[in-house]
N, C-alpha and C positions, 0 to 999 in steps of 0.2 A: 528224752534220757538212755544214755548205751545201751547196748545191747549185750547180755547175759557175755554172749560168745564174738564179743567182737575182739576180746584179747587174747580169747585159743586162738593161736599157731600150728597151721597145719604143721607141717617142720619138726614143734614137740609133738604132736598126737600121731604120728609116721614112727617117730623111735620110739613111741612108748610098747612096739612090739605086737600089738592084737591082732588078731588071727581075720580081722574085717574090719572096714571105716568104721566110725562112729554110727548112730543112725541121722543125724546132725546133715551127711555128706551125700547118703543114700536116697539115689532117685529111686521115683517112682519105674517099675516096670516097665514100662510103655518109651521112657523116655532112654533109659539104658541104650550105652552102648552096642551094636550090635557086632555082630559075626558077618555080617555083611557088606564089607568096606569095599571099595575099592581099589584097587592099587593101579594107577594106570603103569602103561607101558611104552617101550621107546619107540613103536612100530604100529601102534593102533591110533585112530583120532582120540585121545582122552592121552597123549603122549604132554611130558608139563612141561608148558610157556617158561622157552627163554629168548631177554632183547641184550642184546647187546648195546646198554647206552656212548658205546664209544662213537659205533654207524650212527645210533638212531638221530647223535647232532648232525651229522651229515645230510643235509637240505636234497642234494643227491644218490640218495639210500630209499629208494621206494620199498624197495626185500621188508628194509628191516621194520622200516614202517608200515609195513604188512603187516609186521610179526606180532607189532603190536599194538593192532588189530584187533591180531585176532584173537591175541591174551583176552583184552579188554571186553570182547564179544563172546569169548566162552567159558572161562575162566574169573574176570576182576581180578586177579591177581598173578602174579609172574614171578620167576627167578631174574636178577639182574647182575648181566658181569659188563667190564670195560666202564667200570664206575670210579675208579683209580683212591676207591678207598686201598689202607697197605693193610695187606694181609696180616702182617706181624700186630700194626693194630684193632682189628677186626676181633685174633687168637690172646691181645691180650683183653679187653676187656671184658670178655667172656669169665677168662681165669679171674678176673680182679674179681666178677661178679660171685662166682663160686665158692672166692674166697671171703665175699663179707655172708654171704647166707653161712659160709660155714664155723661163724664167728662166733660167740657165747650168744644166748641169747638176751645176757642186761647189754649189752654192748649196740646191736642192734635197737635197742628195746629207747636208747640215747634219743634214732628221729624217727620213734614210733610215730605213725597217724595221728593224733588227737591237739587240739584245739590246746594251747595254754592257759586259755582263763577257765574251760569247764571243760576239760578231758574229754569235747564230740570228736564222733567222728568228722576227719575232712580227706580228702584227697589227695592229697598228698601228704610223703612219709614210708616208711616201713610199717607192714603189719595183714592184715588180711582185707577181702572188699568190703564194702559194706553192709551191714546184718541188721534188715530192720527185725524179722519178725524171728517166732518158732517157726513157724511151718516155711521156711525160708531155704532151700536146699543150698550148700554150702558149696563151693568149690574146692575143690582139692592143693592148693598153692598159695605159696606169700607171695609178695609182691611189695617191692619199692618203687613210689612212683615221685617223682622230681619233673620241678619245672626248668624248663631249660632256657625260653625265651619267653617273651621277653626276659631278657639277664639285670631288667631293674624288680621283676615280679618273682627271683626266685628268692625261695628262706632256706638260710644258710645250715638253720638247726635239720632240717630233714638233710644235707648235704653231710654223706658219712670223710672225714677225716680219713680215704684212704683211697686207693692208686684205681677206687671204681670210680673217684669225684675227679681225679687227674687226664683217666681218662675217656668221661665224658666229654669234659674238656676239649681235647684235642676228636674225637672221632665226631661230636655234635655235629663241626658246620661241612665236614665230611658228605654225613648223612644226610644233612639242611640238600649239598648240591646234589645229589640224586633226586629228591624231592621235585628240587626246580627242574632238573633233564627232564622225569618223565612229564611233568606238568606244560613243557612245553610238546614234548611228542606227543602224551594228548590232545591240546590245542592242535595238533597237523593232522590230527587221524578224523578231529571234523572240518577240516580244510580252513584255520583261522590262522589267524599269524600266532609266534608264540609265545607270547606277554594277554594271549589271551584269560588264561586260568590267571594267572599271578597277578594281571593285572583286579581281578577278586578277586584273591586271597588277602594282599596287602601286605608291606614292605615287613609292616611288625602283626605277623600274624605271629600263634602263637605255636610255641615248640614243647610239647612230656614227654618225657622218658618213662617206659613202665620197662622193673630188672625184674622178672619172674620166675620164682622155684618153684618147679615141680619137684616133688619128694616121693618115692617108692612108695605103689597103696598097693595095700596085700591081696586086696580086690579091685586088681584099675576095673570089672566089668560091674562096678556098681557105682560110679563117681563120673564125675566129668572133670577134670581136669583145673578147665576151663568153658565156661557154659559157651553154648550158643549164640552167638551174637553178631552184629558186622560193626562198622571202628566210628568211633567217634572223629574225623579225620576230614580232610579234602585228600588225601594221603596217607601211608603209613608206609613205611620202613624198619624191615624185622631182619636181625641178626636170628641167625636158629640155631641150637647148640649143633656142633660139627659129629655129631652121635648117634643121639639119640630121636623120632621121629614123634610125633603126635600131632602134631597139626591136621587137620579134616575140612577139609570145603563143599557145602551143600552147591552141586552144580544145576542148577535150572533141568537140563535137558536131563538130567537123572533123579525126574521123578516119575512113576511110573503109578499109573491105571492100574489098582490091585482090588476086586469086589469092589467098584465104583467110587474107593476115595485113593486119595495122594498118596504115594507107599515112597518116601524120604529114601533118597541112596546117597552115600557119601564116600570123599574122595581123597585119600589118603595122599597130601603135601610129602611128596623125598625129602627125604635129609640131603642136601645139597650141597652142590661141590664146593671143592674150598676157594674160598675168596665169593662166591656168592650170595648176594643179599635178595629178600624177599621185597618185593612191590606189594601194596592189598588198595584197593580202590573202598574211598569210605561215603559213610551217609554226604556229608556236606560235599563233594562233586555228582551223586548219585544227582541230586538240588540241580546245582547249576550245570550240570548236564540235562538237565530235563530229563532224564533213565537212558540218555543216551547211554553210561556208563552206567555201568551196575552195583550195588557195595555189595557184594560174596558172604553170605552165612558163612562163619567158621568157628571153632570148635578145637579144643585143645585135650584130648586120654591120656592118661598115664599111662606107667609101665609094674611089674609091676617088682624088678627088682634094679635100674637107674633112674637114677634122676637125670629131671632137667633143669635146663634155663634159656632163659630166651629174654633179648633188647629188641621193647618197641618204640620207635620212634615217632608221636604222630603229630602232621601238621593241622593246620586249624588258620580258617582266616579271623582276619583283627576282631576284637568282641564285638565294636560296633558296623564290624558288615550288618546288612540288611541280606541273609543268605534265598536266591530265588530262582528260578530257573533265565537262564541270559535270553533276553531279547531275539538274539541270531534265532533262536534251537526254538521259539514259539509257532506256530503258526497255524491255520483252520486244518490243515491235517493232523498236528499234531500241536493239542495245545497245553497248556500248560499243566504237569503233573502235579504239583508239591504249592504252596501256598508259602507266600512269602514270611519269614521269620527272622528276627534277631540273631546273628551267630551267638551271642552269649546265652541265651534265655538258649539254644540249641543245646551248648555246650552244658548247661546247669542243669537240664531234662535227659539225658543221658546218665549221670551217675544213678535216680531216680529209676530208669528203664530199665539197664543195667540191671540192679537189685530185684526187677520184679522177673527177671529174661523176659523183658519187652522188645523190638528193636524199638529205637527214638525216632525214627520215622511214622510208627503206628502212632506208639504208648503219647507225643507230642501234637496226633491226628494233624501231621505237616500232607501229609499222605492227601488228593484230589481227588476221592472215587467217579464210576464213571455217573451216580446218579448225580452230584455235584456239579460237574463237566455240563452235565446236560441244560440241569436248572440253572447254569452260569450263563450257556451259551440259549440259554430263551428257548430250547424244546422243548 
């Protein structure tokens, strides 16, 4: 049964001129975005990492490979330059995204994320993310979610007959090239041949596009634009808003002990320079790399007076693949840290976990804790 709030669009709520967001969007006080977020400075050890993919493609450029290694070990996400995606295409698809979300509601709802038979929520299409319960705190965003690859699995009724679809056709292969270049570099960081991770993903892995619109919020201190999460992907390629920040990442080294408890500290991801894309490590890579690369927890906060757009491309393994730590990364000193799970099972479980605000690795109990490991080794 569809929850009554599944059809409530945030853009319409925001246009109502309310002095504060409705209670469905208001976080518990302890969960609200706080003012102690760190802004990275160019000259300190929190400077935001950037990797030149053109240089990274040169097997003799050890300096750029070292930059990638540092970015993966510290942030788990990084800006990329030298990727070959035309700036005009990047600007064009962001402008088209804005135009789509500014269409009348009845036009956008022609592509609503509902099944044709029962009207139930399904991931693809326009609307809000899945609403399960009355207690669920909703995010302050609307989105358009599309299957891009395999092309045979695209559902045309969700694709708007507009420049968004035309430009996505042009942008998708460019973004996929970025993902492949990064995966080749990640393999080299670990001392393997470039095809090491690509071979585990397969030639027919899934690609999914998420266009997200964050309207201005009258009380941005009370809501999340998008709740803390990790990505259901091997890697994710993001085209961020040119002018408005909002993405924040939880850096492990920024957790501080306070009265015997760990206090989480978030770091702002800055507005990227023109022509830059952002790459994020996903959960599936964390599993395959046996936690050599960690998927960072990140979230989006909103603005009180400015709208924000983004286009996110998620790259996933072929659904029949078994997700597990690569054998080459498992030994007596570093045992397997994750159980084997089919890629499709993991992907399906993401939506349940995301609705609950949980990490898929934890929700599906994929992680092997220390006690389980000791039992497995007969300790």
